[in-house]
C-alpha positions as CSV (number, residue, x, y, z in Angstrom):
1,M,32.2,-47.0,141.8
2,T,35.9,-46.1,141.8
3,I,36.8,-49.6,140.7
4,I,34.2,-49.5,137.9
5,I,35.7,-46.2,136.6
6,I,39.2,-47.7,136.6
7,L,38.1,-50.8,134.7
8,L,36.3,-48.6,132.2
9,V,39.5,-46.5,131.7
10,I,41.6,-49.7,131.2
11,F,39.0,-51.0,128.8
12,F,39.1,-47.9,126.6
13,I,42.9,-47.8,126.7
14,V,43.0,-51.4,125.4
15,L,40.6,-50.5,122.7
16,L,42.7,-47.5,121.7
17,L,45.9,-49.6,121.5
18,A,44.1,-52.2,119.4
19,A,42.9,-49.6,117.0
20,I,46.5,-48.2,116.6
21,A,47.9,-51.7,116.1
22,V,45.4,-52.3,113.2
23,S,45.8,-48.8,111.6
24,F,49.6,-48.7,111.9
25,P,50.9,-52.3,111.7
26,A,54.2,-51.4,110.2
27,L,55.1,-49.0,113.0
28,I,54.5,-51.5,115.9
29,R,56.7,-54.5,116.6
30,S,54.6,-56.7,118.8
31,D,56.0,-60.2,118.1
32,S,59.4,-60.8,119.7
33,S,59.8,-64.0,117.7
34,M,59.9,-62.0,114.4
35,S,63.2,-61.4,112.7
36,E,64.5,-57.9,112.2
37,Y,63.7,-58.2,108.5
38,E,60.1,-59.3,109.2
39,E,59.7,-56.5,111.6
40,D,61.0,-53.8,109.1
41,K,59.3,-55.3,106.0
42,P,55.8,-53.7,106.3
43,T,57.3,-50.2,106.8
44,A,59.8,-50.7,103.9
45,E,57.0,-51.9,101.6
46,A,54.9,-48.8,102.5
47,V,57.8,-46.5,101.7
48,L,58.4,-48.4,98.4
49,E,54.7,-48.0,97.5
50,I,54.9,-44.3,98.1
51,L,58.0,-43.9,96.0
52,C,57.2,-46.2,93.1
53,K,53.7,-47.6,92.8
54,G,51.9,-46.1,89.8
55,A,55.1,-44.4,88.6
56,Q,56.8,-45.0,85.3
57,I,60.3,-46.2,84.4
58,I,61.6,-43.2,82.6
59,G,65.3,-43.9,82.1
60,N,68.5,-45.5,83.3
61,Y,72.2,-45.1,83.4
62,F,75.3,-46.9,84.7
63,D,77.4,-45.2,87.4
64,P,79.0,-47.8,87.5
65,S,76.1,-49.8,88.9
66,L,72.7,-49.7,87.1
67,V,70.4,-46.8,88.2
68,I,66.8,-46.8,87.1
69,L,64.9,-43.5,87.1
70,I,61.3,-43.3,88.2
71,G,58.8,-40.6,87.3
72,G,55.3,-39.6,86.3
73,E,52.5,-37.7,88.0
74,R,50.9,-39.3,91.0
75,E,49.1,-38.3,94.2
76,E,52.0,-39.4,96.3
77,D,54.4,-36.9,94.5
78,E,53.4,-34.2,97.0
79,L,55.1,-36.2,99.7
80,I,58.4,-36.5,97.7
81,N,61.2,-34.1,97.2
82,G,63.6,-34.9,94.4
83,Q,64.1,-37.7,91.8
84,V,63.1,-41.2,92.7
85,S,65.7,-43.8,91.7
86,I,66.6,-47.4,92.1
87,L,70.3,-48.3,92.4
88,I,71.0,-51.9,91.6
89,A,74.3,-53.2,93.0
90,S,73.6,-57.0,92.7
91,C,72.0,-59.4,90.2
92,W,68.7,-58.7,88.6
93,K,66.4,-60.1,85.9
94,V,63.4,-59.2,83.9
95,F,60.8,-62.0,83.7
96,N,58.1,-62.0,81.0
97,S,55.6,-63.1,83.7
98,R,55.7,-64.0,87.4
99,P,57.7,-67.2,87.9
100,A,56.7,-70.0,90.3
101,I,60.0,-69.5,92.1
102,F,62.3,-66.5,92.2
103,P,66.1,-66.8,92.5
104,N,67.4,-66.7,96.1
105,G,70.9,-65.4,95.7
106,E,73.4,-64.3,93.1
107,D,74.5,-67.9,92.4
108,E,71.0,-68.6,91.1
109,F,71.2,-66.0,88.3
110,P,72.5,-66.9,84.8
111,D,75.6,-65.1,83.5
112,E,74.8,-62.4,80.9
113,S,76.8,-59.9,79.0
114,E,76.6,-56.1,79.3
115,D,74.8,-55.9,76.0
116,E,72.2,-58.4,77.1
117,E,71.6,-56.4,80.3
118,I,71.2,-53.2,78.3
119,Q,68.6,-54.9,76.0
120,R,66.7,-56.2,79.0
121,I,66.5,-52.8,80.8
122,A,65.6,-51.1,77.6
123,S,62.6,-53.5,77.2
124,I,60.9,-52.1,80.4
125,R,61.5,-48.4,79.7
126,G,58.1,-46.6,79.7
127,R,56.4,-49.3,81.7
128,V,54.3,-48.4,84.8
129,I,54.9,-50.1,88.1
130,T,51.6,-51.6,89.3
131,K,53.0,-53.3,92.3
132,I,56.2,-53.3,94.4
133,E,57.0,-55.8,97.1
134,L,59.7,-57.5,99.0
135,G,60.6,-61.2,99.3
136,E,59.1,-63.3,102.1
137,T,62.2,-64.1,104.0
138,E,64.9,-62.1,102.1
139,P,64.9,-58.4,100.9
140,H,64.6,-59.2,97.2
141,L,62.9,-56.3,95.4
142,I,60.0,-57.3,93.1
143,L,58.4,-54.9,90.7
144,T,55.3,-55.9,88.7
145,L,54.9,-53.8,85.5
146,D,51.7,-53.0,83.6
147,D,52.5,-55.5,80.8
148,G,52.7,-58.3,83.4
149,S,56.5,-58.5,83.3
150,I,58.5,-58.6,86.5
151,L,61.7,-56.8,87.4
152,F,63.4,-58.9,90.1
153,I,66.4,-57.6,92.0
154,N,68.4,-59.8,94.4
155,G,68.5,-58.7,98.0
156,K,70.5,-61.5,99.5
157,H,74.3,-60.9,100.1
158,N,76.4,-61.4,103.1
159,K,78.9,-58.6,102.5
160,G,77.5,-55.9,100.3
161,E,74.3,-53.7,99.8
162,C,72.2,-55.1,97.0
163,W,69.9,-52.2,96.1
164,E,68.6,-48.9,97.3
165,V,65.5,-46.9,96.5
166,R,65.8,-43.2,97.2
167,A,64.3,-39.8,96.7
168,G,65.9,-36.5,97.8
169,S,69.3,-35.6,99.0
170,F,70.9,-36.8,102.3
171,S,73.9,-34.4,101.9
172,E,72.1,-31.1,101.5
173,E,70.1,-29.2,104.1
174,P,67.2,-28.7,104.5
175,H,66.3,-31.5,102.1
176,K,68.0,-34.2,104.2
177,E,65.1,-34.3,106.7
178,E,62.6,-34.7,103.8
179,S,64.4,-37.6,102.0
180,W,63.4,-41.2,101.6
181,L,65.7,-44.2,101.5
182,V,65.4,-47.9,101.7
183,I,68.4,-50.1,101.4
184,A,68.9,-53.9,101.3
185,I,71.9,-54.2,103.6
186,P,74.1,-57.3,104.2
187,S,72.9,-60.4,106.1
188,G,69.3,-60.0,104.8
189,N,68.2,-56.8,106.6
190,L,66.9,-53.4,105.6
191,A,67.9,-49.8,106.4
192,I,65.1,-47.2,106.3
193,W,65.2,-43.4,106.5
194,V,61.9,-41.5,106.1
195,P,60.2,-38.2,106.9
196,R,58.2,-39.8,109.8
197,K,55.4,-37.3,109.8
198,K,54.7,-37.8,106.1
199,L,54.8,-41.6,106.4
200,N,52.5,-41.6,109.4
201,A,50.0,-39.3,107.5
202,W,50.1,-41.7,104.5
203,F,49.5,-44.7,106.8
204,K,46.6,-43.1,108.5
205,K,44.9,-42.1,105.2
206,H,45.5,-45.3,103.3
207,R,45.0,-47.9,106.0
208,Y,41.7,-46.3,107.0
209,N,40.6,-46.2,103.4
210,E,41.3,-49.9,103.1
211,Q,39.0,-50.7,106.0
212,E,36.1,-48.6,104.6
C-alpha cells in the first residue's frame, strides 16, 4: 500500500510539472542544447507583446539615436508604468510588405540619408502594431503594422547594443522595480528586466486562454 501511495504521489508531481511547462514555456529552460538566445526568446517576445502589441506609434525623436514612442489605450496598460519607447541604435528599414528574406546584419542594409530616414519613420506614424516578434536565430526586432508594412530593426552586432524596448525608469525608486526592459546586446543575445510577478500573471492569464 505504501508503494502505491508513493507511486501516485510521483505521478501527480510529474503531471504538475508537465502542466507548468505547458503554461509557462518561456520561464522554463528544459533543453540544454538550446542557445542562450533561444532560451530567452519566448520570455522576451512575451514582454514585447505586453509593451507594444495593439499600441500605436505616436511619435519619434533623435537623441542622437532614433527613439520611437508607443502609446494608446490597451488592456496591458495597467501592467505598465511610464512611457513605452523603442530606441534604435542600429540599422532599420520599413518594408511595404513582409519580404521573403530579412537583412541579417548591418552590411545588408542600403545606405540612406538622414532625410530619407525621417521620411520613412514619418510614414508609419499613427500606425498600430498588430504583431511584434524576434528573428529566428538573431535578435532582430520585427513589428508588423496595421497597413501590412513591416518595421525591421537589426539585432546583430558583435560590439554594440542594437535596440532596446523599455517602459518606466530604472534610475528612480520605487519605479525601478516596476520597469520593463528588453535589449539586443552584442553577440546575438538578449538582456531582460521585468516585474516578475506581473509577467507571471500575464503568462497565466493568456496562456490558459489560448488553450481554451
